[in-house]
C-alpha positions as CSV (number, residue, x, y, z in Angstrom):
1,X,7.9,16.2,2.5
2,X,6.7,12.5,2.8
3,X,5.2,11.3,-0.5
4,X,2.2,9.2,0.2
5,X,-0.2,7.3,-2.1
6,X,-3.8,6.1,-1.3
7,X,-5.3,3.6,-3.7
8,X,-8.7,2.0,-3.7
9,X,-9.0,-1.4,-5.4
10,X,-12.0,-3.5,-6.4
11,X,-11.8,-7.2,-7.4
12,X,-14.2,-9.4,-9.3
13,X,-14.4,-12.0,-6.5
14,X,-13.2,-12.3,-2.9
15,X,-10.9,-15.1,-4.0
16,X,-9.2,-12.8,-6.4
17,X,-8.7,-10.2,-3.7
18,X,-7.3,-12.8,-1.3
19,X,-4.9,-14.0,-4.0
20,X,-3.8,-10.4,-4.4
21,X,-3.4,-9.8,-0.6
22,X,-1.4,-13.0,-0.3
23,X,0.9,-11.9,-3.1
24,X,1.1,-8.4,-1.6
25,X,2.0,-9.6,1.8
26,X,4.7,-11.9,0.5
27,X,6.2,-9.7,-2.3
28,X,5.6,-6.1,-1.3
29,X,9.0,-5.7,0.5
30,X,10.7,-6.7,-2.7
31,X,8.4,-4.7,-5.0
32,X,8.7,-1.6,-2.8
33,X,12.1,-1.8,-1.1
34,X,12.3,1.9,-0.4
35,X,8.8,2.3,1.1
36,X,8.7,3.5,4.7
37,X,5.2,2.0,5.2
38,X,2.9,-0.3,3.3
39,X,-0.6,-0.6,4.7
40,X,-3.6,-2.5,3.2
41,X,-7.1,-2.2,4.7
42,X,-9.9,-4.6,3.7
43,X,-13.1,-2.5,3.2
44,X,-15.5,-5.1,1.8
45,X,-15.3,-8.7,0.8
46,X,-14.0,-7.6,-2.7
47,X,-12.3,-4.3,-2.1
48,X,-9.4,-2.8,-0.1
49,X,-7.5,0.5,0.3
50,X,-3.8,0.6,0.2
51,X,-1.5,3.3,1.7
52,X,2.1,3.6,0.8
53,X,4.6,6.1,2.2
54,X,8.0,6.8,0.7
55,X,11.1,8.8,1.9
56,X,11.1,11.0,-1.3
57,X,9.4,11.6,-4.6
58,X,12.1,9.6,-6.5
59,X,11.3,6.5,-4.4
60,X,7.6,6.9,-5.0
61,X,8.1,7.3,-8.8
62,X,10.4,4.3,-8.9
63,X,7.8,2.1,-7.1
64,X,5.0,3.2,-9.4
65,X,7.1,2.6,-12.5
66,X,8.1,-0.9,-11.2
67,X,4.5,-2.1,-10.6
68,X,2.2,-0.1,-12.7
69,X,2.2,-2.6,-15.5
70,X,2.9,-5.8,-13.5
71,X,-0.1,-5.6,-11.2
72,X,-2.5,-3.6,-13.2
73,X,-4.4,-6.6,-14.6
74,X,-5.1,-7.9,-11.1
75,X,-7.3,-5.1,-9.8
76,X,-9.8,-2.5,-10.9
77,X,-8.6,0.7,-9.5
78,X,-11.3,3.0,-8.2
79,X,-9.0,5.9,-7.5
80,X,-5.4,6.9,-6.7
81,X,-4.5,9.8,-4.6
82,X,-1.0,11.2,-4.1
83,X,0.0,13.7,-1.6
84,X,2.3,14.4,1.4
85,X,1.7,13.0,4.8
86,X,1.5,15.9,7.2
87,X,0.6,14.1,10.5
88,X,2.1,10.7,11.6
89,X,1.6,9.1,15.0
90,X,3.1,5.7,15.6
91,X,2.2,4.0,18.9
92,X,3.9,1.1,20.6
93,X,2.1,-1.6,22.5
94,X,0.8,0.3,25.6
95,X,1.5,-2.6,27.9
96,X,5.1,-2.9,26.9
97,X,7.8,-1.1,28.8
98,X,10.1,0.9,26.5
99,X,13.7,1.5,27.4
C-alpha cells in the first residue's frame, strides 16, 4: 500500500499562486519530511494540482495534520482525493549510462 493524495488548488491571482509555489518548493521537504514524492503541476495561470506519496498511512496523516491549518488560507481547494498508488514507473535520463 502506498498512500497517495491528489489535490487541486485554485488561487485568486497568478501572483498568489506563484508565492505559494515558491514557498512549496522551498519548504515542502521540511513540511513533509516523510514523503516519498511531492509533485506540483501548473494547470492554468491560477491553478495547480499536487500529488504527494507517503510510505504509509501514518506518514500521510501526520503530513495532513501538520499543514491542514497552516496552508489552508493560501488556497481554495477544489478537491482532494486520497488513495493507494498501484502503478509507478520512474525513468532515468535515457541518454545517461547507468551502472
